[in-house]
C-alpha positions in Angstrom: 34.0 11.6 -4.6 30.2 11.9 -5.3 28.6 9.7 -7.9 25.9 11.7 -9.6 22.9 11.2 -11.7 22.3 13.1 -15.0 20.5 15.7 -12.8 23.6 16.3 -10.8 22.4 14.9 -7.6 24.1 12.0 -5.7 22.7 8.6 -6.6 20.9 6.4 -4.1 21.3 2.6 -3.9 18.6 0.4 -2.5 19.3 -3.3 -1.7 16.3 -5.6 -0.9 13.1 -5.1 -2.8 10.7 -7.1 -0.6 7.2 -6.2 0.7 8.5 -3.1 2.6 11.5 -2.4 0.5 9.6 -2.1 -2.7 7.3 0.5 -1.2 10.1 2.5 0.3 12.3 2.4 -2.8 9.3 3.5 -4.9 8.8 6.5 -2.7 12.4 7.4 -3.0 12.1 7.2 -6.8 8.9 9.2 -7.0 9.6 11.8 -4.3 13.3 12.5 -4.1 14.2 13.5 -7.6 17.3 11.4 -7.2 18.6 8.6 -9.4 17.9 5.3 -7.6 19.8 2.1 -8.3 18.4 -1.2 -7.0 19.7 -4.7 -6.4 17.8 -7.8 -5.5 18.1 -11.5 -6.2 14.5 -12.0 -7.1 14.0 -11.2 -10.9 10.2 -10.6 -10.4 10.9 -7.8 -7.9 13.5 -6.3 -10.1 11.1 -6.3 -13.1 8.5 -4.4 -11.0 11.1 -1.7 -10.2 12.2 -1.4 -13.8 8.7 -0.4 -14.7 9.0 2.8 -12.6 12.3 3.7 -14.2 15.0 2.7 -11.8 18.4 1.4 -12.8 19.2 -2.2 -11.9 22.6 -3.2 -10.6 23.5 -6.8 -11.4 25.9 -7.0 -8.4 26.5 -5.2 -5.0 29.8 -4.0 -6.3 28.1 -2.3 -9.3 25.6 -0.6 -7.0 28.2 0.5 -4.5 30.4 2.0 -7.2 27.5 4.2 -8.4 26.0 5.4 -5.1 27.0 7.5 -2.2 24.0 6.5 0.0 23.0 2.8 0.1 19.8 1.7 1.9 19.3 -1.9 3.0 15.9 -3.6 3.5 16.7 -7.2 4.2 14.9 -10.1 6.0 17.3 -10.7 8.9 20.7 -10.1 10.5 22.3 -12.9 8.6 21.4 -11.3 5.3 22.5 -7.8 6.5 25.9 -9.2 7.6 26.4 -11.0 4.3 25.5 -7.9 2.2 27.9 -5.7 4.2 30.7 -7.9 5.3 30.5 -10.9 2.8 32.8 -11.3 -0.1 32.1 -8.6 -2.7 29.9 -6.8 -0.1 29.6 -3.1 0.7 32.6 -3.2 3.1 34.8 -4.4 0.3 33.4 -2.3 -2.5 32.4 0.9 -0.7 34.2 4.2 -1.0 35.3 6.9 1.4 32.4 9.2 2.2 29.7 6.7 1.5 26.8 6.1 3.9 25.1 2.8 4.5 21.6 3.0 6.1 20.1 -0.3 7.4 16.3 -0.1 7.3 16.1 -3.8 8.3 15.4 -5.2 11.7 18.6 -6.7 12.8 20.5 -7.1 16.1 22.0 -4.6 18.4 25.4 -6.3 18.3 25.5 -6.4 14.5 24.6 -2.7 14.2 27.5 -1.9 16.5 29.9 -4.1 14.6 29.0 -2.8 11.2 29.3 0.8 12.4 32.8 0.2 13.7 34.0 -1.8 10.7 32.7 0.5 8.1 33.9 3.6 9.9 37.5 2.2 9.6 36.9 2.3 5.9 35.7 5.9 5.8 32.0 4.7 5.4 29.3 5.9 7.7 26.7 3.5 9.0 23.2 4.1 10.5 20.9 1.5 11.9 17.4 2.9 11.0 14.8 0.1 11.3 11.2 1.0 10.2 8.0 0.5 12.1 4.3 0.5 11.2 2.5 -1.4 8.5 2.9 -2.1 4.8 0.2 0.4 4.1 2.3 3.0 5.9 5.3 2.0 3.8 3.2 2.6 0.7 1.9 6.0 2.0 5.4 7.1 3.2 4.2 7.4 6.8 6.5 5.0 8.5 8.2 5.6 11.8 12.0 5.2 11.9 14.3 4.9 14.9 17.9 5.7 14.2 21.3 4.9 15.8 24.3 6.9 14.6 27.9 7.4 15.6 27.8 11.0 14.6 24.9 13.6 14.6 26.2 14.9 11.2 25.6 11.5 9.6 21.9 11.6 10.8 21.5 15.2 9.6 22.6 14.3 6.1 20.4 11.3 5.8 17.2 12.6 7.6 15.9 14.4 4.4 16.0 11.1 2.5 14.2 9.3 5.3 11.5 11.9 5.1 10.5 10.5 1.7 9.6 7.3 3.5 8.6 8.2 7.0 6.7 10.9 8.9 8.2 10.2 12.3 12.0 9.9 12.6 13.8 9.7 16.0 17.6 9.8 16.6 17.7 7.4 19.5 21.4 7.5 20.2 24.6 5.8 19.3 24.9 2.7 17.0 22.5 0.0 18.0 20.0 2.4 19.8 17.6 2.6 16.8 17.6 -1.2 16.5 17.0 -1.7 20.2 14.0 0.7 20.1 12.5 -1.1 17.1 13.0 -4.6 18.7 11.3 -3.5 21.9 8.5 -1.8 19.9 7.8 -5.1 18.2 8.0 -7.0 21.5 5.3 -4.7 23.0 3.2 -4.9 19.8 3.2 -8.6 19.7 2.6 -9.0 23.4 -0.5 -6.8 22.9 -1.6 -8.9 19.9 -1.4 -12.0 22.1 -3.6 -10.2 24.7 -6.1 -9.2 22.1 -6.2 -12.7 20.7 -7.0 -14.2 24.1 -9.6 -11.5 24.8 -11.5 -11.9 21.5 -11.4 -15.7 21.9 -13.0 -15.4 25.3 -15.6 -12.9 24.0 -16.5 -15.2 21.0 -16.8 -18.3 23.1 -18.9 -16.6 25.7 -21.7 -15.8 23.2 -22.5 -12.7 25.2 -21.2 -9.9 22.9 -20.8 -9.2 19.3 -17.1 -9.2 18.1 -17.2 -5.8 16.6 -19.0 -4.2 19.4 -16.5 -5.7 21.8 -13.5 -4.2 20.0 -15.4 -0.9 19.6 -15.9 -0.8 23.3 -12.3 -1.5 24.0 -11.3 1.3 21.6 -13.2 3.8 23.7 -11.6 2.7 27.0 -8.2 2.4 28.5 -7.4 -0.7 26.4 -7.3 1.4 23.2 -4.0 1.1 21.3 -2.3 1.1 17.9 -2.4 -2.7 18.0 -6.2 -2.7 18.7 -6.9 -0.3 15.9 -4.6 -2.0 13.3 -4.0 -5.6 14.2 -7.2 -6.1 16.2 -9.8 -4.3 13.9 -8.2 -5.2 10.6 -7.1 -8.8 11.2 -8.3 -10.4 14.5 -11.9 -9.1 14.0 -12.4 -10.4 10.5 -10.2 -13.3 11.4 -8.0 -12.8 8.3 -4.2 -13.4 8.5 -2.8 -13.1 5.0 0.4 -14.3 3.5 2.8 -11.7 2.3 2.6 -9.3 5.3 4.7 -9.4 8.5 4.6 -13.1 9.1 4.8 -15.2 12.2 8.3 -16.3 11.2 9.5 -12.7 10.8 8.0 -11.7 14.1 9.5 -14.7 15.8 12.9 -13.5 14.5 12.4 -10.0 15.9 11.1 -11.3 19.3 14.1 -13.6 19.5 16.5 -10.7 18.9 14.8 -8.6 21.5 14.7 -11.3 24.2 18.3 -12.4 23.4 19.5 -8.9 24.1 17.5 -8.8 27.3 19.0 -12.1 28.5 22.4 -10.8 27.8 21.6 -8.0 30.2 20.4 -10.5 32.8 16.8 -9.4 32.6 13.8 -11.7 33.2 11.2 -11.5 30.4 8.4 -13.9 31.4 5.7 -12.2 29.3 8.1 -12.0 26.3 9.0 -15.7 26.8 5.3 -16.6 26.6 4.8 -14.6 23.5 7.9 -16.2 21.9 6.6 -19.7 22.8 3.2 -19.0 21.2 4.9 -17.7 18.0 6.9 -20.8 17.9 3.7 -22.9 18.2 2.2 -20.8 15.3 5.1 -21.8 13.1 4.8 -25.5 14.3 1.1 -25.5 13.5 1.9 -24.4 9.9 1.1 -20.7 10.2 4.7 -19.5 9.8 4.0 -17.6 6.5 0.8 -15.9 7.7 0.4 -12.5 9.3 1.5 -12.8 13.0 -2.1 -12.1 14.2 -2.6 -15.8 13.3 -1.4 -16.4 16.9 -5.2 -16.3 17.7 -5.2 -19.9 16.2 -2.7 -20.9 18.8 -5.1 -19.6 21.5 -7.9 -21.6 20.0 -5.9 -24.8 19.5 -4.5 -24.7 23.0 -8.0 -24.3 24.5 -10.4 -27.1 25.5 -12.9 -28.0 22.8 -16.4 -26.6 23.4 -17.9 -30.0 24.1 -15.5 -30.5 27.0 -16.6 -27.4 28.9 -19.8 -26.6 30.8 -22.4 -24.4 29.1 -22.5 -20.9 30.5 -25.6 -20.2 32.5 
């Protein structure tokens, strides 16, 4: 049974109106022509969505009853598991033919479990974590990697994903989209650590202007997405704001990636170092700041200037 809006099109549910979720839900509202129903525990986030004309569901059960497609954008695997498998969650309240799409960054194991459990209830599940920045979420230019048990499930949902993303890849069976996202974040953060060390060396040397240094890198083989975005926009001005992808969030994602690698018996020395430095960033009180703040860890773990010889 389809649950339709007054325009006759199936309604969309969206659970989790955080920094990324609000931008994605807004794009769905403004671009899809569908009725969108949202649910979040934060009244301020809900109020922001009311202003653009969405319907607010007081409970997950209410949202689930009205929607044939439900998107999730939640902070971690624990929250995803609670929303889907907890009391009154989507597994309990969903209906045959419904599709749940998890845009969160969770774990491979949970993606597999949710796909299996929901399938037994006649509900399709896709793990579809998003990549790129908050500005990309606002612009609708995210990248999404998808895991799905059935190609038909992906084909039905892809048009909706296109309202939020420009690059969408079906990576394989359940868990595959999550794995690609986790490894993406691992590579990005390892690169951020490398850039943090490099700019600290350049600054302390006194031999080259910061901007000139990064400009030179961008023209050489060290050029990368991380240099252009994390380097130029955060490390160069040395600004690491609260409210973007924080050290705590990145630590969560790196932990998920390394945990999966360890389960496979794979050594991840570079990843282990990156995880250690993120942990130190949190210990130093930078947990809520953009993860580029790891440059502070490089600085704090270095000898003070007065303890080193002057370069000649």
